[in-house]
N, C-alpha and C positions, 0 to 999 in steps of 0.2 A: 504494499499500500504506500503510495507516494502522496505527499501533501504539497500544496502551494499556498504559502502563507501570504495573505494580502498585506498591503503596505501598513495597515493599521494593527497588524498582529505583532506583539512585542518580540523584539529580537532575542531577549532573554529566554522566552518560551521557545523560540525557534531553536536556539542552541541546546536547550535542555532536551527537546524532542530528538535532536540529532544525537546527543550523548546517550539517549535511551535506545538508540538504534533505528530511529525512523528516518526515512528519506524525506527531507523538507527543503524545498526551494523557497526563497524569500524574495518577494517583490521588492522590498526595501533594499536588499543587497544587489539584486541583478537587473531590475527594471524600474527603478524608482520613477514615479510620476506618470506611468502609463495609465491609460483609461481602463475602466472596468471591463469593457468589451474585449480588450487585448488580454487581460487577465483570464477571462473566460476562454478565449481562443487558445491560449497557451495551455490552460488546464485540460482542455479537450484533447489537444494534439499530443500531450504527454500523459494522458490518462491519470489525472491527479484529482484529489479531493481538495477543494478550496476551503481554507480556514479564514474567517473574516468577522469583523465587527461592523461591517457595512450592510445596512439593511436594504440597499438598493438591489442586491443580487436577486432577491425574490421577484422584483418587478422586471429586471432584465431577462430572467429566465421564463417566468410564467406569463407576463404581459407582452413584452417585446419579442419573445421567442428567439432570444440570442442562443448561441451554441450552448449545449448542456454538458457540463463536466461530469466526471464520474460520481461526484457527490459535492455537497456544500454543507459546511458546519458554520452556522451563523450564531455568534455569541451576542445575545441581546443586552447584556449588562457590561458596562465598562469595567475592566479589571481593577481590583483593589491593589494589585501588585503586578509587576511584569512577569511573575512566575505563575500567577493564577491560571492563565489560559492553558499552559502546559499541564497543570494539575487537572483541569477540567477535561482535557483531551484524554488523559489517562483514565479518568473516572468513566468516560464513555466506553472504554474497552472493557470495563468491569460489568457493564449492564448486559445480562444474559439475553441472547437473541437479537441484540442491536447490531445492525449493519449500517455503515456509513455509505456504502456504494448504492447508487440509484436513488438516493434519498436527499431531500433538503432537511437538514437537521437543525432545529432551533434549540439552543441551550441557554437557559437562564439559571439563576441560583436555586430555584425551587423544583424545576422539572426539565424534561427533555421531550420535545415533540418532533415528529417526523412526518414528512409528506413525500410521496413518490415524485421523482423528477419526471417531467414529460418525456 
């Protein structure tokens, strides 16, 4: 499973995910300033799951019908620390039966919701 961390995803969490053995590409490091449509196209071509705090991805995928990545994990709450998103991603892997592929996953502090990607 490969992840594409959007520009607003903390680099501390990117580094921690990498140290934990996950393949993570960071927009901040590699393509800073690109439009969300470019992020989606890159995620599609590389078969990656997008990690983001940007709520626009739902509109881009469901309303504007832009390219659909392998998955999207949208964090609704601003992180209390740069490490928190890393911890939340690890928490997702502990949920029995949860798959990030083919899903738009919404994560907040109280719950996790999923919707199938088109």
